[in-house]
N, C-alpha and C positions, 0 to 999 in steps of 0.2 A: 345603661338601661334607664329608661324613664319610668318612675314609680309615682303613681297618683295616690295622694294621701288625704284622709278625712277622719274626723273624730268628733266626739262630744267632749264635754268638760272633764269627764272621768278618764278619758283617753288622751287628753291634750298633752300632758307632759311626756307620755311615752311616744306620741306622734312626733313631738319636737326632737326627742332624743334619737329616734330612728331617722328622721330627716337629716340630722347632723351626721349620723353614721353613714347614711347613703352618700352624702356629699363628700365626706372624707374618703370614701371608698370608690370614688369615680362614677357614681350614679347621679341621675338627675331627678331629685324629688320635686314633684309639683304639688303644692299644698293647696287643697280646696277648702281649707278652713277647719275650724275657726282660726282666725288670726291672733286672737288673744283669749285668755282664759275667762270664761263667763259661766259661773255656776248654774245659770238658768238656761243655757243653750240646749238644743235638742240635736240628736245625731242625724235625722233624715236629710236635712238640707245639705249637709257637708258630705255625708257618705254617698248619697245618690249622685251628687256631682262628681265625686271621685270615681264611682263605678261607671257612670256614663262616659267619663273621659277615657277610661281603660278601653271600652268598646270602640270609641271613636279614634283611638290612637293605637293602631295595630303594632304589635311587638312590645307594648308597654305592659306593666303589671300594676296592681294596686295593693295598698295596705291601709286598713281601717282599724280604728281603736275606740273602745268604749270601756265601761266599767267591767262588764263580763265578756264583751265581744259578741254576744249573742244577737242583740238587736241590730248591731252593725252588719253582721253576716246576713241576717234576714233582709235588711234594707238593700244591701248590695245585690242580693240574689233576686230582687224584684226587677232589676234592669236586665232586659233581654240580652243574652250573650255573656252575661257574667256567671262565673262559677266560683263562688266565694266559699272558703273553708274557714273554720274556727281552729286555730292552732294553739295548742297548750303544751306541746313538747316537740322535740325534733322530728319524731316519726310522723306526727300529724302534718307538720309543715312540708316534709319531704313527700309523703304519700299523696298529699293533696295535689301536688304538681305531677308526680310520677303516674298516678292512677286516675286522677280526675281532671287533669289538664286545667287545674284551677288558675284563675287569673287575678284573683283578689284573696289576700290573706287577712283575716280578722283576728285581733288579739285583745285580751283583757288587761286594760290599764291598771286595774286594781289587784290583779293576780300575777302579772308577768313582770319580771325584772327587766331592766334595760339590757343587761347582758344576755338574758334568754331571748328577748325580743329581737335583738340584732342577730343572734345566732339563727333564729327561725327565719328571719327575712333573708339572711345570707343563703340558707338552704333553699328557700323558696325561689330565689333568683337564679341559683346555680343548677337546679334540678330540671331536667327535661321530661317531656311526656313520653311514657313507655309505648303507647299505642296498643296494637293487638286487640285483645278482648276488651280492653278498656275503651278503645275507640268505638267499638260496637255499642257499648253501653251509653256512651255520650251521644251517639247517633239516635238512640231510642229517646233520650231525654230531649234532644233538639227537635225531633219529630213531634213529640208531645207538646213542647213549647210552641211549635208552629201550628198547633191546632189539629194535628193528624190523629188524635185520640190515643188511647192506651196501647202500649205494645202488646203483642200476643203473648199469652202464657206459654211456657214450655209444654210440649206434648204431654208430659207426665201429669201436669196440673190442669190442662185444658179440659 
């Protein structure tokens, strides 16, 4: 599995550790930066490139890292076709794939251990999309993203 990576300075060390884990476990990490630790760098240039690469590379996934992971998740979700989740435990990593067909996982470099991060990435890579009612929900989001307006409210609320 090819996994596109991006981070800021606060997520740099966790990104490096996850990249090494991916390689050791037969995956292909593609690092979109930063290439070295710079306390002044910003996440958007690196995270947006990783997110765009996921969309342009069917079958790949992405992992982005920052201090809290929040900004990186927001940035990744600005790219049309990305569904990025913030994972802070095994359930969020697994359900992000199973229920949301997420293609990018975001993690907090300041709050997540290497052991937990690699466990979350492993779950993220191994879990498939459940489909069913979850597919219907993603179709609503895709239609909204394509400019088709808000989905209709359920009859009870309309």
